[in-house]
N, C-alpha and C positions, 0 to 999 in steps of 0.2 A: 952529449951531456949526459951521462943515465942518473937517474935520479931516482928516491924511496918513500919521498916524501911530496906532499900536495902546496905548494907557493907561487905565488906570483912571479913568473918570471919577464912578462913583455906588461910597458905600458900600456898599448892598446894594437890595436889588431895593424895601424900604420908605423907604427915601433919596431913590433913581430918580423916586419917585410924590411924593414931598411936591415934588418942585423938578417935578414936570410938572405938578404941580397948581399952582403958580404961573402957569404961561403957560397956564392955561386958566381961570382970574378971572371970564372974562366969563361964563363957563354957570354963575359963585354963583346955586342959587336958583331954577335957569327947570327946566322940565318936562323933563330933561337923564333919561337911562337910561346908566349907565356897566358898559361890556359885558368882562370879564374874558376874554383865551385860557389858560384853562388848560395847564400849569402854573403855569408865571412868571410872569405875565401877574394872578394874582389878590392877589399882597403888591400890587406898582402902582398896579392896580383902586382894591385898599382907600384908601387913602392918596387918593387923587382924590377917592374917591366921598364921605369923611368929610371932606374940606376942601370939597368946592361942595355940601356938603348933598344933595346926587342917590342915587338908587336903584344897587343895584348888584345884576347877573346875569352871568352868561356866555353865551357863545357858542363853541364849540365844535368848532374846524376842527381837520383835522390832515391833514399831508404824504402825499400816498401816496408809497411811494419805490419807487425802483428795486430791481429784480429780484434786482440779485447786489451793492449797495451798502447798506445796508439803512441808511447813516446820509445819505444822499441823495435828494433826492425828485425828483420830474419835474410837479409838480403837488399840490392838496388838494381836501378834500373837508369839507362842513359834514353837520350833522346830520340838517338837511331835506335835504341830495340835492343843496346848491348843491355843484359841480363847477368847478374851474377847471384848467385845462393847461398847463404849459408847451407849448407847439406844437412847437419847433424840437428842443427837444431830446428831446421824443414818436417825432421823424422821424428822428432821430439814432439814440435806441436800438430803430426799425427793429419797436415796439410793435404790436400788435394793439387792432381796436377792442375785443376779446374779453376780450386779459389786460388792458388797462386797467379793465374794469368788471366782472373776477371782484380783483383788485382791489380798485377802489373799493369793491365788496362788504365786502370783508373789513374797511376801514380803518374802513367803516360802520359795523357791528359792534362795532368796539372803542370808536368814539362811543358809541353806544347804549349799551353799558354801565358809561365815562365819565360820562357827561350822569345815570344812572341810579343814581348813587351821586352828583353834585354835589344834583343836584333833591331827594333824599332831607334836603336843609339848606335850599334857596335855592327857591321856582316860580318860574316862569316866568312871564316878564314882557312883559305885550305892547310892542312898540315903532312900531305905527303910528299913522304921525302924528304923532310926535315924533324927537325930535334924539336921537343915540345916540350915544356916547366909546365909541370899540374901543380898548383898550388890550392889550399887552403887551409884555414887557419888553428886546424887541428884533425888529427885525427882522434879517435874513440874506436868503431870496433871496424875499420877501414874496408868496409864494403861498397860505400859509394866513392870511395877511391879506386878500389879495384876493379868496379865498373868501366869513370872514368877511362881507367887505364888500357882494358881491354875496345872501347871504344876507339883511343887513340890505335889498337894496332886495329882494329878495322876499317881507320883509313889512310893507313898505309902509312905512320910519322918513321919515322927511321929508327929516333931514338926517343925514347918515354923516362923524362927526371921527374920526379915526386919530389916536393919540394916544400916545407911544415915546420915553423916551429916548434911543433909540439906534437908528440902519438904517445899514446898507453902501450906500454910494453906488447902486448898483444898484435896492436893493429900494426906498431912496426913490424914485425916479427912475419906476418899475414904479408906483405905490400912490400916488404924487399926483395923479393926470387922474385918477382913479377915485374917488379919497375928495371930497366936501365941503372940507375943511378935512382940512392933516396938520399935529398938533405936531409935532414931533422936536429933542430938546434939543441931538445927535448927529451930523451925519452923515459916515462915516464911507470917502474913497472911498481906498482901500488893497486890494491885492489879495487878501490871506487873510482873513476878515473872522467874526468867531468872539465872539457877543454876550459871553457868558462873560470875554472881556478886558477889557470894559470900566466891571467891577466888583472891586470889593477881595473882598469876601463874596458868593459867586456857587457856585450850586450846585445838583442838577436836583432838583427837588420830589415828593414823594410823595405818592397821593392822599389820604396820610392829613395827611398835612398842611395841605390844600389846604382835606381839609372841617374838620378846623379854625380854620382860617380864614373860611371859611365860616357858621360854629359861631357862631365869639365877634363877626363881624357883623350875624347873626340875632338874635344874643340881645340888641344893643345898641340895635337897628333898626329891627326888628319887631313 
């Protein structure tokens, strides 16, 4: 669905996950791994994995922020070192290679910390030769998702499906050519986009909440 206005479509992340799972029914009981992008993607992905009878894992890309504007990013990096950059923005910001590398190292250190926390609950899955469904609660710029896609290519996944409840028009157009399939319930072609605006109940999850979600999953499914 393409829209041109900002309004809540989903009650919460669990509701979004159940509705997203309906659009992924073709993957039911297949050799599929559902990969959540923490933090917000975890409750969405759990509903999808539950419905599809699939394995659940996480992939942890993080944006590389603009030095003087930590809310905005100019690229993203993953736990295995896969990095993507918004090259036109990097050029406009006049960032040096050294600055980028230094920031990427700092982001990777935070990724390593988070991964260690999550991996204490959920073991790493091999994606080689398999279909992966990468899930987040929404796509704003799309660069963290692109980093996740590139990481799956590096890890030799056979097919990469991106599934999100909502995306900005810009992110949708950016990500679609890079995935084997992009499933998105709402594409918002609006000037100012915020994932939170499409949920009635949305807030930033803490690591502790993510761990509780993963522990509950592990208790039931592992």
